[in-house]
C-alpha positions in Angstrom: 123.1 147.8 109.7 121.4 144.7 108.6 120.8 143.4 105.1 117.6 141.6 104.2 118.5 138.5 102.2 114.9 137.9 101.1 115.1 140.8 98.4 112.2 140.1 96.1 112.9 139.8 92.4 110.0 140.9 90.4 110.3 138.4 87.6 111.7 135.5 89.5 109.5 132.8 88.0 110.2 133.9 84.3 113.8 134.3 85.0 113.9 130.8 86.6 112.1 129.2 83.6 114.4 131.0 81.0 117.4 129.6 82.8 115.8 126.2 82.8 115.0 126.2 79.1 118.4 127.3 78.3 120.5 125.2 80.7 118.7 122.0 81.6 119.1 120.0 78.2 122.9 120.6 78.2 123.0 119.8 81.8 121.0 116.6 81.4 123.5 115.7 78.5 126.4 116.1 80.8 124.8 114.1 83.4 123.8 111.3 81.0 127.3 111.2 79.8 129.0 110.9 83.1 126.6 108.8 85.0 126.3 106.5 81.9 129.9 106.0 81.9 130.2 105.4 85.6 127.6 102.6 85.6 129.1 100.6 82.8 131.5 98.6 85.1 128.7 97.9 87.5 126.2 96.8 84.8 129.1 94.6 83.3 129.7 92.9 86.7 125.9 92.3 87.3 125.0 91.4 83.5 122.1 94.0 83.8 121.6 97.2 81.9 118.6 98.6 83.8 120.5 101.2 85.6 122.0 102.5 82.3 118.6 102.5 80.5 117.1 104.3 83.6 119.8 107.1 83.5 119.0 107.7 79.8 115.5 107.9 80.3 115.8 110.3 83.2 118.2 112.4 81.2 116.0 112.6 78.3 113.1 113.4 80.4 115.1 116.3 81.8 116.1 117.6 78.6 112.6 117.4 77.3 111.4 119.6 80.1 113.9 122.0 79.5 113.0 122.3 75.9 109.3 122.5 77.0 110.1 125.4 79.3 112.0 127.4 76.2 108.9 126.5 74.0 106.4 127.8 76.4 108.2 131.1 77.1 108.8 131.4 73.2 104.9 131.1 72.6 104.1 133.5 75.5 106.3 136.4 74.0 105.1 136.3 70.5 107.3 133.5 68.9 109.5 135.9 66.9 113.2 136.9 66.9 114.1 140.0 69.0 114.9 143.0 67.2 117.4 145.7 68.1 115.4 146.7 71.2 116.5 145.4 74.5 114.4 144.9 77.8 112.4 142.2 79.0 110.8 140.9 75.9 114.0 140.9 73.7 115.8 139.0 76.6 113.0 136.4 76.9 112.6 136.0 73.0 116.4 135.6 72.7 116.9 133.2 75.5 113.8 131.0 74.7 114.9 131.1 71.0 118.2 129.8 72.1 116.8 127.2 74.2 114.5 126.2 71.3 117.7 125.6 69.0 119.9 123.9 71.4 117.4 121.7 73.2 116.5 119.4 70.4 120.2 119.1 69.7 120.9 117.7 73.0 117.9 115.6 73.0 119.3 114.0 69.8 122.6 113.4 71.6 121.0 111.9 74.6 119.1 109.5 72.1 122.3 108.7 70.2 124.1 107.9 73.2 121.2 105.4 74.4 121.2 103.4 71.0 124.3 101.6 71.8 122.8 100.4 75.0 120.3 98.3 73.0 122.7 96.9 70.5 125.9 96.1 72.6 126.4 94.7 76.1 128.2 96.7 78.6 131.1 94.5 78.8 132.2 95.0 75.0 
């Protein structure tokens, strides 16, 4: 008996976009935090902050892509909070709405982590 690993998922693109909108901003924040701290010693030794700024910029762009995906799905499903009914529409509205609420928070946190890079040297 063989199992076909290529089982088709009918809403694969929508599910991928939902999880992207929900998980990409917090994941970008965590990457920003870890990689930014890891690059401080190297930046101090070199006297150059370019890698730190590029890390912040890349993570900010990742977070914006996640927020954009959530916003697009939110607009596509009617831009209102789900009611008591379940199903695909309720799930999409809930996950997109949650992505819209948490995405800007992580964007602000990434920007807040970036501000000291302009004011302080990595050796301080």
